[in-house]
All heavy atoms as a GROMACS GRO file, in nm:
protein
  600
    1GLY      N    1  -4.623  23.885  -1.237
    1GLY     CA    2  -4.496  23.906  -1.242
    1GLY      C    3  -4.413  23.821  -1.133
    1GLY      O    4  -4.467  23.737  -1.072
    2ARG      N    5  -4.292  23.848  -1.121
    2ARG     CA    6  -4.214  23.768  -1.031
    2ARG      C    7  -4.241  23.790  -0.887
    2ARG      O    8  -4.225  23.702  -0.803
    2ARG     CB    9  -4.058  23.810  -1.053
    2ARG     CG   10  -4.010  23.762  -1.187
    2ARG     CD   11  -3.854  23.799  -1.188
    2ARG     NE   12  -3.812  23.754  -1.320
    2ARG     CZ   13  -3.703  23.806  -1.382
    2ARG    NH1   14  -3.636  23.900  -1.324
    2ARG    NH2   15  -3.672  23.757  -1.492
    3LEU      N   16  -4.293  23.916  -0.858
    3LEU     CA   17  -4.332  23.934  -0.725
    3LEU      C   18  -4.441  23.849  -0.665
    3LEU      O   19  -4.449  23.806  -0.548
    3LEU     CB   20  -4.370  24.085  -0.693
    3LEU     CG   21  -4.262  24.184  -0.695
    3LEU    CD1   22  -4.315  24.319  -0.672
    3LEU    CD2   23  -4.153  24.156  -0.590
    4ASN      N   24  -4.528  23.814  -0.753
    4ASN     CA   25  -4.647  23.733  -0.723
    4ASN      C   26  -4.605  23.596  -0.674
    4ASN      O   27  -4.670  23.520  -0.601
    4ASN     CB   28  -4.740  23.721  -0.834
    4ASN     CG   29  -4.812  23.840  -0.865
    4ASN    OD1   30  -4.804  23.943  -0.787
    4ASN    ND2   31  -4.877  23.853  -0.973
    5ALA      N   32  -4.488  23.544  -0.724
    5ALA     CA   33  -4.440  23.412  -0.703
    5ALA      C   34  -4.347  23.400  -0.583
    5ALA      O   35  -4.320  23.285  -0.536
    5ALA     CB   36  -4.384  23.347  -0.821
    6MET      N   37  -4.290  23.508  -0.532
    6MET     CA   38  -4.196  23.504  -0.427
    6MET      C   39  -4.262  23.445  -0.295
    6MET      O   40  -4.378  23.489  -0.260
    6MET     CB   41  -4.146  23.643  -0.395
    6MET     CG   42  -4.051  23.686  -0.500
    6MET     SD   43  -3.991  23.855  -0.486
    6MET     CE   44  -3.917  23.842  -0.325
    7THR      N   45  -4.190  23.357  -0.226
    7THR     CA   46  -4.239  23.304  -0.099
    7THR      C   47  -4.163  23.351   0.023
    7THR      O   48  -4.210  23.340   0.134
    7THR     CB   49  -4.234  23.147  -0.102
    7THR    OG1   50  -4.105  23.101  -0.120
    7THR    CG2   51  -4.332  23.095  -0.215
    8THR      N   52  -4.051  23.407  -0.005
    8THR     CA   53  -3.960  23.455   0.110
    8THR      C   54  -3.900  23.590   0.064
    8THR      O   55  -3.835  23.595  -0.044
    8THR     CB   56  -3.848  23.348   0.140
    8THR    OG1   57  -3.905  23.225   0.171
    8THR    CG2   58  -3.752  23.401   0.260
    9ILE      N   59  -3.898  23.677   0.161
    9ILE     CA   60  -3.832  23.800   0.148
    9ILE      C   61  -3.756  23.832   0.275
    9ILE      O   62  -3.804  23.815   0.378
    9ILE     CB   63  -3.919  23.930   0.116
    9ILE    CG1   64  -3.984  23.904  -0.020
    9ILE    CG2   65  -3.848  24.061   0.122
    9ILE    CD1   66  -4.084  24.024  -0.046
   10ASP      N   67  -3.626  23.856   0.266
   10ASP     CA   68  -3.537  23.887   0.385
   10ASP      C   69  -3.476  24.021   0.363
   10ASP      O   70  -3.383  24.035   0.281
   10ASP     CB   71  -3.447  23.784   0.414
   10ASP     CG   72  -3.373  23.800   0.543
   10ASP    OD1   73  -3.380  23.906   0.598
   10ASP    OD2   74  -3.315  23.706   0.590
   11LEU      N   75  -3.524  24.138   0.428
   11LEU     CA   76  -3.469  24.255   0.418
   11LEU      C   77  -3.398  24.304   0.543
   11LEU      O   78  -3.386  24.420   0.574
   11LEU     CB   79  -3.592  24.361   0.402
   11LEU     CG   80  -3.665  24.333   0.269
   11LEU    CD1   81  -3.788  24.420   0.262
   11LEU    CD2   82  -3.585  24.353   0.137
   12SER      N   83  -3.352  24.200   0.628
   12SER     CA   84  -3.296  24.233   0.747
   12SER      C   85  -3.157  24.300   0.738
   12SER      O   86  -3.089  24.286   0.638
   12SER     CB   87  -3.268  24.104   0.826
   12SER     OG   88  -3.396  24.031   0.843
   13VAL      N   89  -3.131  24.380   0.839
   13VAL     CA   90  -3.005  24.464   0.851
   13VAL      C   91  -2.982  24.546   0.726
   13VAL      O   92  -2.877  24.532   0.659
   13VAL     CB   93  -2.879  24.360   0.880
   13VAL    CG1   94  -2.756  24.435   0.926
   13VAL    CG2   95  -2.930  24.256   0.988
   14ASN      N   96  -3.074  24.632   0.703
   14ASN     CA   97  -3.055  24.714   0.586
   14ASN      C   98  -3.077  24.871   0.617
   14ASN      O   99  -3.085  24.942   0.528
   14ASN     CB  100  -3.145  24.677   0.467
   14ASN     CG  101  -3.087  24.563   0.391
   14ASN    OD1  102  -2.984  24.575   0.328
   14ASN    ND2  103  -3.154  24.453   0.396
   15ARG      N  104  -3.096  24.898   0.743
   15ARG     CA  105  -3.116  25.038   0.778
   15ARG      C  106  -3.242  25.093   0.713
   15ARG      O  107  -3.251  25.215   0.689
   15ARG     CB  108  -3.006  25.132   0.754
   15ARG     CG  109  -2.880  25.090   0.831
   15ARG     CD  110  -2.766  25.176   0.813
   15ARG     NE  111  -2.645  25.136   0.883
   15ARG     CZ  112  -2.533  25.178   0.859
   15ARG    NH1  113  -2.513  25.274   0.779
   15ARG    NH2  114  -2.437  25.135   0.939
   16LEU      N  115  -3.353  25.007   0.680
   16LEU     CA  116  -3.471  25.053   0.618
   16LEU      C  117  -3.553  25.130   0.721
   16LEU      O  118  -3.573  25.086   0.834
   16LEU     CB  119  -3.550  24.938   0.564
   16LEU     CG  120  -3.484  24.856   0.459
   16LEU    CD1  121  -3.565  24.736   0.420
   16LEU    CD2  122  -3.451  24.938   0.336
   17SER      N  123  -3.611  25.245   0.670
   17SER     CA  124  -3.702  25.329   0.762
   17SER      C  125  -3.848  25.288   0.722
   17SER      O  126  -3.934  25.329   0.789
   17SER     CB  127  -3.680  25.468   0.754
   17SER     OG  128  -3.676  25.518   0.610
   18GLU      N  129  -3.869  25.239   0.602
   18GLU     CA  130  -4.013  25.207   0.556
   18GLU      C  131  -4.002  25.087   0.466
   18GLU      O  132  -3.905  25.053   0.403
   18GLU     CB  133  -4.075  25.315   0.509
   18GLU     CG  134  -4.018  25.371   0.381
   18GLU     CD  135  -4.108  25.497   0.321
   18GLU    OE1  136  -4.204  25.477   0.255
   18GLU    OE2  137  -4.060  25.608   0.348
   19ILE      N  138  -4.115  25.016   0.459
   19ILE     CA  139  -4.138  24.916   0.359
   19ILE      C  140  -4.246  24.966   0.259
   19ILE      O  141  -4.345  25.018   0.302
   19ILE     CB  142  -4.195  24.784   0.430
   19ILE    CG1  143  -4.092  24.729   0.536
   19ILE    CG2  144  -4.220  24.675   0.335
   19ILE    CD1  145  -3.964  24.686   0.493
   20PRO      N  146  -4.216  24.959   0.135
   20PRO     CA  147  -4.316  25.019   0.034
   20PRO      C  148  -4.453  24.944   0.032
   20PRO      O  149  -4.448  24.817   0.063
   20PRO     CB  150  -4.251  24.992  -0.098
   20PRO     CG  151  -4.141  24.889  -0.074
   20PRO     CD  152  -4.105  24.895   0.067
   21SER      N  153  -4.554  25.014   0.013
   21SER     CA  154  -4.685  24.948   0.019
   21SER      C  155  -4.709  24.851  -0.085
   21SER      O  156  -4.793  24.764  -0.066
   21SER     CB  157  -4.803  25.064   0.011
   21SER     OG  158  -4.786  25.134  -0.111
   22SER      N  159  -4.619  24.854  -0.192
   22SER     CA  160  -4.636  24.755  -0.302
   22SER      C  161  -4.602  24.619  -0.252
   22SER      O  162  -4.621  24.515  -0.330
   22SER     CB  163  -4.550  24.794  -0.416
   22SER     OG  164  -4.405  24.806  -0.372
   23ILE      N  165  -4.543  24.598  -0.130
   23ILE     CA  166  -4.519  24.475  -0.078
   23ILE      C  167  -4.649  24.389  -0.074
   23ILE      O  168  -4.644  24.259  -0.085
   23ILE     CB  169  -4.471  24.485   0.075
   23ILE    CG1  170  -4.403  24.352   0.116
   23ILE    CG2  171  -4.566  24.524   0.171
   23ILE    CD1  172  -4.267  24.321   0.064
   24GLY      N  173  -4.765  24.447  -0.078
   24GLY     CA  174  -4.885  24.379  -0.074
   24GLY      C  175  -4.904  24.300  -0.203
   24GLY      O  176  -4.990  24.198  -0.204
   25GLY      N  177  -4.836  24.331  -0.310
   25GLY     CA  178  -4.836  24.258  -0.430
   25GLY      C  179  -4.765  24.118  -0.426
   25GLY      O  180  -4.783  24.044  -0.521
   26CYS      N  181  -4.706  24.094  -0.317
   26CYS     CA  182  -4.646  23.953  -0.305
   26CYS      C  183  -4.735  23.860  -0.231
   26CYS      O  184  -4.722  23.816  -0.118
   26CYS     CB  185  -4.520  23.978  -0.214
   26CYS     SG  186  -4.382  24.098  -0.280
   27VAL      N  187  -4.841  23.829  -0.306
   27VAL     CA  188  -4.958  23.755  -0.257
   27VAL      C  189  -4.916  23.614  -0.218
   27VAL      O  190  -4.990  23.548  -0.146
   27VAL     CB  191  -5.073  23.755  -0.352
   27VAL    CG1  192  -5.126  23.887  -0.353
   27VAL    CG2  193  -5.039  23.700  -0.488
   28SER      N  194  -4.804  23.563  -0.265
   28SER     CA  195  -4.759  23.420  -0.232
   28SER      C  196  -4.660  23.414  -0.126
   28SER      O  197  -4.609  23.307  -0.080
   28SER     CB  198  -4.698  23.353  -0.353
   28SER     OG  199  -4.789  23.345  -0.470
   29LEU      N  200  -4.635  23.534  -0.062
   29LEU     CA  201  -4.533  23.536   0.044
   29LEU      C  202  -4.566  23.452   0.165
   29LEU      O  203  -4.685  23.463   0.211
   29LEU     CB  204  -4.512  23.681   0.081
   29LEU     CG  205  -4.383  23.713   0.146
   29LEU    CD1  206  -4.267  23.689   0.040
   29LEU    CD2  207  -4.373  23.862   0.194
   30VAL      N  208  -4.473  23.374   0.209
   30VAL     CA  209  -4.489  23.292   0.331
   30VAL      C  210  -4.415  23.343   0.452
   30VAL      O  211  -4.446  23.349   0.566
   30VAL     CB  212  -4.459  23.141   0.300
   30VAL    CG1  213  -4.470  23.057   0.423
   30VAL    CG2  214  -4.560  23.095   0.186
   31HIS      N  215  -4.288  23.384   0.411
   31HIS     CA  216  -4.187  23.429   0.518
   31HIS      C  217  -4.147  23.564   0.489
   31HIS      O  218  -4.095  23.594   0.383
   31HIS     CB  219  -4.073  23.338   0.518
   31HIS     CG  220  -4.097  23.195   0.520
   31HIS    ND1  221  -4.141  23.133   0.639
   31HIS    CD2  222  -4.105  23.093   0.436
   31HIS    CE1  223  -4.162  23.007   0.621
   31HIS    NE2  224  -4.145  22.976   0.492
   32PHE      N  225  -4.167  23.657   0.586
   32PHE     CA  226  -4.123  23.800   0.560
   32PHE      C  227  -4.028  23.837   0.684
   32PHE      O  228  -4.078  23.832   0.794
   32PHE     CB  229  -4.242  23.898   0.551
   32PHE     CG  230  -4.200  24.042   0.534
   32PHE    CD1  231  -4.148  24.087   0.417
   32PHE    CD2  232  -4.207  24.123   0.643
   32PHE    CE1  233  -4.121  24.220   0.399
   32PHE    CE2  234  -4.162  24.269   0.627
   32PHE     CZ  235  -4.117  24.301   0.507
   33ARG      N  236  -3.908  23.872   0.648
   33ARG     CA  237  -3.805  23.915   0.750
   33ARG      C  238  -3.764  24.052   0.725
   33ARG      O  239  -3.715  24.080   0.615
   33ARG     CB  240  -3.694  23.817   0.755
   33ARG     CG  241  -3.732  23.679   0.786
   33ARG     CD  242  -3.606  23.583   0.786
   33ARG     NE  243  -3.648  23.454   0.809
   33ARG     CZ  244  -3.682  23.354   0.711
   33ARG    NH1  245  -3.676  23.385   0.585
   33ARG    NH2  246  -3.715  23.242   0.742
   34ALA      N  247  -3.763  24.144   0.814
   34ALA     CA  248  -3.707  24.274   0.813
   34ALA      C  249  -3.664  24.312   0.947
   34ALA      O  250  -3.676  24.430   0.995
   34ALA     CB  251  -3.820  24.372   0.757
   35SER      N  252  -3.597  24.231   1.012
   35SER     CA  253  -3.533  24.256   1.143
   35SER      C  254  -3.416  24.352   1.140
   35SER      O  255  -3.353  24.361   1.025
   35SER     CB  256  -3.491  24.119   1.213
   35SER     OG  257  -3.600  24.026   1.224
   36HIS      N  258  -3.392  24.408   1.246
   36HIS     CA  259  -3.268  24.499   1.259
   36HIS      C  260  -3.272  24.600   1.153
   36HIS      O  261  -3.173  24.626   1.079
   36HIS     CB  262  -3.137  24.423   1.251
   36HIS     CG  263  -3.127  24.318   1.366
   36HIS    ND1  264  -3.069  24.356   1.482
   36HIS    CD2  265  -3.159  24.194   1.372
   36HIS    CE1  266  -3.064  24.250   1.570
   36HIS    NE2  267  -3.130  24.151   1.503
   37ASN      N  268  -3.378  24.680   1.142
   37ASN     CA  269  -3.390  24.803   1.062
   37ASN      C  270  -3.435  24.922   1.146
   37ASN      O  271  -3.414  24.920   1.266
   37ASN     CB  272  -3.490  24.769   0.951
   37ASN     CG  273  -3.419  24.685   0.836
   37ASN    OD1  274  -3.326  24.732   0.774
   37ASN    ND2  275  -3.468  24.568   0.818
   38ARG      N  276  -3.493  25.014   1.080
   38ARG     CA  277  -3.535  25.141   1.146
   38ARG      C  278  -3.690  25.164   1.133
   38ARG      O  279  -3.740  25.273   1.119
   38ARG     CB  280  -3.458  25.258   1.104
   38ARG     CG  281  -3.309  25.247   1.130
   38ARG     CD  282  -3.238  25.365   1.075
   38ARG     NE  283  -3.089  25.348   1.099
   38ARG     CZ  284  -2.993  25.403   1.044
   38ARG    NH1  285  -3.021  25.493   0.949
   38ARG    NH2  286  -2.875  25.390   1.084
   39LEU      N  287  -3.768  25.055   1.113
   39LEU     CA  288  -3.910  25.069   1.082
   39LEU      C  289  -3.985  25.112   1.199
   39LEU      O  290  -3.959  25.067   1.316
   39LEU     CB  291  -3.954  24.927   1.037
   39LEU     CG  292  -3.890  24.864   0.919
   39LEU    CD1  293  -3.939  24.725   0.905
   39LEU    CD2  294  -3.906  24.945   0.804
   40ILE      N  295  -4.077  25.200   1.179
   40ILE     CA  296  -4.172  25.242   1.290
   40ILE      C  297  -4.307  25.186   1.268
   40ILE      O  298  -4.397  25.179   1.350
   40ILE     CB  299  -4.171  25.392   1.294
   40ILE    CG1  300  -4.202  25.467   1.170
   40ILE    CG2  301  -4.043  25.450   1.354
   40ILE    CD1  302  -4.236  25.615   1.188
   41GLU      N  303  -4.340  25.147   1.144
   41GLU     CA  304  -4.468  25.080   1.113
   41GLU      C  305  -4.449  24.989   0.988
   41GLU      O  306  -4.355  25.017   0.911
   41GLU     CB  307  -4.580  25.181   1.103
   41GLU     CG  308  -4.570  25.266   0.974
   41GLU     CD  309  -4.686  25.373   0.963
   41GLU    OE1  310  -4.761  25.375   1.057
   41GLU    OE2  311  -4.699  25.434   0.861
   42LEU      N  312  -4.553  24.908   0.966
   42LEU     CA  313  -4.552  24.823   0.847
   42LEU      C  314  -4.670  24.867   0.765
   42LEU      O  315  -4.774  24.915   0.817
   42LEU     CB  316  -4.582  24.670   0.887
   42LEU     CG  317  -4.467  24.610   0.970
   42LEU    CD1  318  -4.503  24.465   1.017
   42LEU    CD2  319  -4.336  24.616   0.893
   43PRO      N  320  -4.663  24.865   0.633
   43PRO     CA  321  -4.768  24.919   0.547
   43PRO      C  322  -4.893  24.822   0.556
   43PRO      O  323  -4.881  24.702   0.582
   43PRO     CB  324  -4.709  24.916   0.413
   43PRO     CG  325  -4.615  24.800   0.414
   43PRO     CD  326  -4.546  24.812   0.565
   44PRO      N  327  -5.014  24.880   0.537
   44PRO     CA  328  -5.134  24.800   0.532
   44PRO      C  329  -5.137  24.687   0.430
   44PRO      O  330  -5.196  24.584   0.449
   44PRO     CB  331  -5.248  24.896   0.498
   44PRO     CG  332  -5.191  25.042   0.503
   44PRO     CD  333  -5.038  25.028   0.508
   45GLY      N  334  -5.050  24.700   0.335
   45GLY     CA  335  -5.040  24.600   0.229
   45GLY      C  336  -4.995  24.473   0.281
   45GLY      O  337  -5.017  24.360   0.221
   46ILE      N  338  -4.944  24.474   0.395
   46ILE     CA  339  -4.894  24.337   0.467
   46ILE      C  340  -5.025  24.249   0.477
   46ILE      O  341  -5.015  24.128   0.473
   46ILE     CB  342  -4.829  24.370   0.597
   46ILE    CG1  343  -4.697  24.304   0.618
   46ILE    CG2  344  -4.903  24.330   0.720
   46ILE    CD1  345  -4.579  24.322   0.566
   47GLY      N  346  -5.135  24.306   0.487
   47GLY     CA  347  -5.258  24.226   0.510
   47GLY      C  348  -5.315  24.167   0.375
   47GLY      O  349  -5.406  24.102   0.380
   48SER      N  350  -5.248  24.196   0.260
   48SER     CA  351  -5.280  24.138   0.139
   48SER      C  352  -5.212  24.004   0.100
   48SER      O  353  -5.207  23.956  -0.007
   48SER     CB  354  -5.253  24.233   0.022
   48SER     OG  355  -5.330  24.353   0.047
   49MET      N  356  -5.144  23.951   0.212
   49MET     CA  357  -5.066  23.831   0.191
   49MET      C  358  -5.138  23.721   0.271
   49MET      O  359  -5.090  23.687   0.388
   49MET     CB  360  -4.924  23.856   0.246
   49MET     CG  361  -4.856  23.964   0.173
   49MET     SD  362  -4.683  23.981   0.248
   49MET     CE  363  -4.668  24.152   0.235
   50PRO      N  364  -5.237  23.657   0.206
   50PRO     CA  365  -5.320  23.557   0.285
   50PRO      C  366  -5.232  23.431   0.336
   50PRO      O  367  -5.278  23.374   0.432
   50PRO     CB  368  -5.422  23.514   0.190
   50PRO     CG  369  -5.367  23.547   0.051
   50PRO     CD  370  -5.272  23.662   0.078
   51GLY      N  371  -5.126  23.410   0.269
   51GLY     CA  372  -5.051  23.278   0.308
   51GLY      C  373  -4.932  23.307   0.402
   51GLY      O  374  -4.848  23.223   0.437
   52LEU      N  375  -4.916  23.436   0.445
   52LEU     CA  376  -4.795  23.476   0.527
   52LEU      C  377  -4.811  23.398   0.666
   52LEU      O  378  -4.907  23.393   0.733
   52LEU     CB  379  -4.805  23.623   0.562
   52LEU     CG  380  -4.689  23.680   0.637
   52LEU    CD1  381  -4.563  23.668   0.551
   52LEU    CD2  382  -4.715  23.825   0.675
   53ARG      N  383  -4.695  23.322   0.696
   53ARG     CA  384  -4.700  23.250   0.813
   53ARG      C  385  -4.601  23.294   0.916
   53ARG      O  386  -4.621  23.288   1.034
   53ARG     CB  387  -4.653  23.100   0.780
   53ARG     CG  388  -4.756  23.032   0.686
   53ARG     CD  389  -4.717  22.890   0.662
   53ARG     NE  390  -4.720  22.821   0.786
   53ARG     CZ  391  -4.728  22.690   0.797
   53ARG    NH1  392  -4.724  22.618   0.686
   53ARG    NH2  393  -4.730  22.630   0.911
   54ASP      N  394  -4.496  23.355   0.870
   54ASP     CA  395  -4.386  23.404   0.957
   54ASP      C  396  -4.354  23.561   0.928
   54ASP      O  397  -4.331  23.593   0.816
   54ASP     CB  398  -4.250  23.334   0.931
   54ASP     CG  399  -4.264  23.191   0.967
   54ASP    OD1  400  -4.307  23.160   1.077
   54ASP    OD2  401  -4.228  23.102   0.879
   55LEU      N  402  -4.370  23.643   1.029
   55LEU     CA  403  -4.349  23.783   1.019
   55LEU      C  404  -4.244  23.817   1.130
   55LEU      O  405  -4.272  23.815   1.239
   55LEU     CB  406  -4.474  23.863   1.048
   55LEU     CG  407  -4.456  24.013   1.044
   55LEU    CD1  408  -4.416  24.066   0.899
   55LEU    CD2  409  -4.598  24.079   1.083
   56MET      N  410  -4.119  23.839   1.082
   56MET     CA  411  -4.012  23.870   1.174
   56MET      C  412  -3.964  24.009   1.154
   56MET      O  413  -3.891  24.046   1.048
   56MET     CB  414  -3.902  23.763   1.162
   56MET     CG  415  -3.940  23.616   1.206
   56MET     SD  416  -3.838  23.493   1.145
   56MET     CE  417  -3.934  23.443   1.012
   57VAL      N  418  -3.996  24.099   1.248
   57VAL     CA  419  -3.967  24.240   1.240
   57VAL      C  420  -3.907  24.284   1.364
   57VAL      O  421  -3.928  24.409   1.404
   57VAL     CB  422  -4.078  24.322   1.184
   57VAL    CG1  423  -4.115  24.290   1.038
   57VAL    CG2  424  -4.201  24.301   1.272
   58ASP      N  425  -3.839  24.203   1.431
   58ASP     CA  426  -3.777  24.239   1.563
   58ASP      C  427  -3.660  24.342   1.549
   58ASP      O  428  -3.616  24.342   1.441
   58ASP     CB  429  -3.737  24.113   1.641
   58ASP     CG  430  -3.646  24.024   1.568
   58ASP    OD1  431  -3.668  23.982   1.454
   58ASP    OD2  432  -3.526  24.011   1.610
   59HIS      N  433  -3.629  24.394   1.655
   59HIS     CA  434  -3.516  24.496   1.659
   59HIS      C  435  -3.541  24.606   1.553
   59HIS      O  436  -3.458  24.648   1.475
   59HIS     CB  437  -3.378  24.429   1.630
   59HIS     CG  438  -3.342  24.346   1.738
   59HIS    ND1  439  -3.373  24.207   1.737
   59HIS    CD2  440  -3.277  24.370   1.849
   59HIS    CE1  441  -3.334  24.150   1.847
   59HIS    NE2  442  -3.266  24.236   1.925
   60ASN      N  443  -3.659  24.660   1.566
   60ASN     CA  444  -3.698  24.790   1.490
   60ASN      C  445  -3.754  24.888   1.597
   60ASN      O  446  -3.748  24.866   1.711
   60ASN     CB  447  -3.798  24.751   1.385
   60ASN     CG  448  -3.748  24.694   1.259
   60ASN    OD1  449  -3.672  24.761   1.182
   60ASN    ND2  450  -3.756  24.569   1.233
   61ALA      N  451  -3.818  24.993   1.543
   61ALA     CA  452  -3.877  25.089   1.635
   61ALA      C  453  -4.030  25.091   1.609
   61ALA      O  454  -4.084  25.201   1.608
   61ALA     CB  455  -3.819  25.222   1.618
   62LEU      N  456  -4.091  24.979   1.586
   62LEU     CA  457  -4.227  24.973   1.561
   62LEU      C  458  -4.316  25.032   1.674
   62LEU      O  459  -4.298  24.999   1.783
   62LEU     CB  460  -4.280  24.826   1.525
   62LEU     CG  461  -4.212  24.759   1.408
   62LEU    CD1  462  -4.255  24.610   1.405
   62LEU    CD2  463  -4.268  24.827   1.288
   63THR      N  464  -4.405  25.120   1.631
   63THR     CA  465  -4.498  25.183   1.730
   63THR      C  466  -4.636  25.152   1.691
   63THR      O  467  -4.727  25.190   1.764
   63THR     CB  468  -4.480  25.337   1.730
   63THR    OG1  469  -4.499  25.381   1.594
   63THR    CG2  470  -4.335  25.376   1.777
   64PHE      N  471  -4.661  25.091   1.571
   64PHE     CA  472  -4.796  25.071   1.523
   64PHE      C  473  -4.790  24.940   1.437
   64PHE      O  474  -4.711  24.913   1.358
   64PHE     CB  475  -4.833  25.185   1.439
   64PHE     CG  476  -4.974  25.178   1.373
   64PHE    CD1  477  -5.088  25.187   1.454
   64PHE    CD2  478  -4.992  25.154   1.251
   64PHE    CE1  479  -5.220  25.173   1.403
   64PHE    CE2  480  -5.115  25.139   1.184
   64PHE     CZ  481  -5.230  25.151   1.256
   65LEU      N  482  -4.895  24.858   1.458
   65LEU     CA  483  -4.920  24.743   1.380
   65LEU      C  484  -5.061  24.749   1.319
   65LEU      O  485  -5.159  24.754   1.386
   65LEU     CB  486  -4.915  24.615   1.474
   65LEU     CG  487  -4.894  24.477   1.392
   65LEU    CD1  488  -4.769  24.476   1.307
   65LEU    CD2  489  -4.876  24.373   1.503
   66HIS      N  490  -5.062  24.775   1.182
   66HIS     CA  491  -5.189  24.791   1.119
   66HIS      C  492  -5.290  24.682   1.130
   66HIS      O  493  -5.248  24.563   1.130
   66HIS     CB  494  -5.162  24.819   0.968
   66HIS     CG  495  -5.271  24.894   0.904
   66HIS    ND1  496  -5.387  24.829   0.859
   66HIS    CD2  497  -5.291  25.024   0.868
   66HIS    CE1  498  -5.475  24.914   0.803
   66HIS    NE2  499  -5.416  25.030   0.801
   67PRO      N  500  -5.417  24.720   1.171
   67PRO     CA  501  -5.516  24.610   1.170
   67PRO      C  502  -5.524  24.509   1.056
   67PRO      O  503  -5.580  24.404   1.074
   67PRO     CB  504  -5.646  24.689   1.199
   67PRO     CG  505  -5.604  24.824   1.241
   67PRO     CD  506  -5.470  24.858   1.181
   68ALA      N  507  -5.483  24.553   0.939
   68ALA     CA  508  -5.485  24.476   0.825
   68ALA      C  509  -5.420  24.339   0.844
   68ALA      O  510  -5.433  24.240   0.771
   68ALA     CB  511  -5.440  24.540   0.690
   69ILE      N  512  -5.330  24.340   0.934
   69ILE     CA  513  -5.245  24.221   0.959
   69ILE      C  514  -5.339  24.102   1.007
   69ILE      O  515  -5.308  23.991   0.985
   69ILE     CB  516  -5.140  24.245   1.077
   69ILE    CG1  517  -5.035  24.133   1.076
   69ILE    CG2  518  -5.192  24.251   1.214
   69ILE    CD1  519  -4.929  24.149   0.984
   70GLY      N  520  -5.456  24.140   1.049
   70GLY     CA  521  -5.554  24.038   1.082
   70GLY      C  522  -5.610  23.959   0.961
   70GLY      O  523  -5.670  23.856   0.980
   71ASN      N  524  -5.582  24.008   0.845
   71ASN     CA  525  -5.626  23.932   0.719
   71ASN      C  526  -5.530  23.819   0.696
   71ASN      O  527  -5.559  23.750   0.600
   71ASN     CB  528  -5.625  24.040   0.601
   71ASN     CG  529  -5.736  24.145   0.623
   71ASN    OD1  530  -5.836  24.121   0.690
   71ASN    ND2  531  -5.713  24.260   0.557
   72CYS      N  532  -5.423  23.817   0.749
   72CYS     CA  533  -5.318  23.706   0.737
   72CYS      C  534  -5.359  23.595   0.825
   72CYS      O  535  -5.308  23.557   0.934
   72CYS     CB  536  -5.182  23.756   0.772
   72CYS     SG  537  -5.131  23.894   0.677
   73GLY      N  538  -5.460  23.508   0.771
   73GLY     CA  539  -5.520  23.404   0.847
   73GLY      C  540  -5.424  23.284   0.866
   73GLY      O  541  -5.449  23.198   0.957
   74GLU      N  542  -5.313  23.277   0.795
   74GLU     CA  543  -5.215  23.166   0.819
   74GLU      C  544  -5.106  23.206   0.915
   74GLU      O  545  -5.024  23.126   0.944
   74GLU     CB  546  -5.167  23.126   0.681
   74GLU     CG  547  -5.260  23.067   0.587
   74GLU     CD  548  -5.327  22.936   0.638
   74GLU    OE1  549  -5.250  22.850   0.681
   74GLU    OE2  550  -5.452  22.917   0.627
   75LEU      N  551  -5.098  23.329   0.962
   75LEU     CA  552  -4.993  23.378   1.039
   75LEU      C  553  -4.981  23.287   1.171
   75LEU      O  554  -5.057  23.280   1.246
   75LEU     CB  555  -5.011  23.527   1.071
   75LEU     CG  556  -4.895  23.598   1.127
   75LEU    CD1  557  -4.782  23.599   1.017
   75LEU    CD2  558  -4.940  23.754   1.141
   76LEU      N  559  -4.858  23.243   1.172
   76LEU     CA  560  -4.827  23.149   1.293
   76LEU      C  561  -4.718  23.214   1.392
   76LEU      O  562  -4.718  23.172   1.511
   76LEU     CB  563  -4.776  23.013   1.245
   76LEU     CG  564  -4.869  22.930   1.161
   76LEU    CD1  565  -4.795  22.800   1.115
   76LEU    CD2  566  -4.988  22.893   1.249
   77HIS      N  567  -4.638  23.292   1.334
   77HIS     CA  568  -4.514  23.340   1.407
   77HIS      C  569  -4.490  23.486   1.380
   77HIS      O  570  -4.480  23.529   1.274
   77HIS     CB  571  -4.387  23.259   1.382
   77HIS     CG  572  -4.276  23.296   1.453
   77HIS    ND1  573  -4.160  23.358   1.392
   77HIS    CD2  574  -4.247  23.292   1.575
   77HIS    CE1  575  -4.072  23.382   1.483
   77HIS    NE2  576  -4.118  23.340   1.594
   78ILE      N  577  -4.505  23.571   1.492
   78ILE     CA  578  -4.473  23.708   1.474
   78ILE      C  579  -4.360  23.736   1.577
   78ILE      O  580  -4.373  23.713   1.694
   78ILE     CB  581  -4.597  23.798   1.512
   78ILE    CG1  582  -4.709  23.766   1.428
   78ILE    CG2  583  -4.556  23.950   1.505
   78ILE    CD1  584  -4.835  23.856   1.446
   79ASP      N  585  -4.258  23.803   1.521
   79ASP     CA  586  -4.142  23.839   1.601
   79ASP      C  587  -4.138  23.990   1.594
   79ASP      O  588  -4.104  24.049   1.502
   79ASP     CB  589  -4.021  23.764   1.566
   79ASP     CG  590  -3.930  23.731   1.674
   79ASP    OD1  591  -3.948  23.769   1.778
   79ASP    OD2  592  -3.828  23.664   1.644
   80LEU      N  593  -4.178  24.057   1.713
   80LEU     CA  594  -4.172  24.204   1.714
   80LEU      C  595  -4.064  24.249   1.798
   80LEU      O  596  -4.028  24.355   1.829
   80LEU     CB  597  -4.310  24.260   1.773
   80LEU     CG  598  -4.431  24.221   1.698
   80LEU    CD1  599  -4.555  24.270   1.759
   80LEU    CD2  600  -4.414  24.278   1.558
   0.00000   0.00000   0.00000
């Protein structure tokens, strides 16, 4: 589907309190932005994105970063 081909998602400034676990279906994702929301954690599905290079989730209330993030071998930039 279309989610498989997406390379960039920007969910910034939306007052989100969670990201659905289905985000892991975005296997081609390179840039993920969800800054300035109300997130306290990211779903484990984030680790299903092997090509993820930029993870920008600053200005949230993150208290936990799932170990699955370690599966993102291309990750170059994390903004918490």
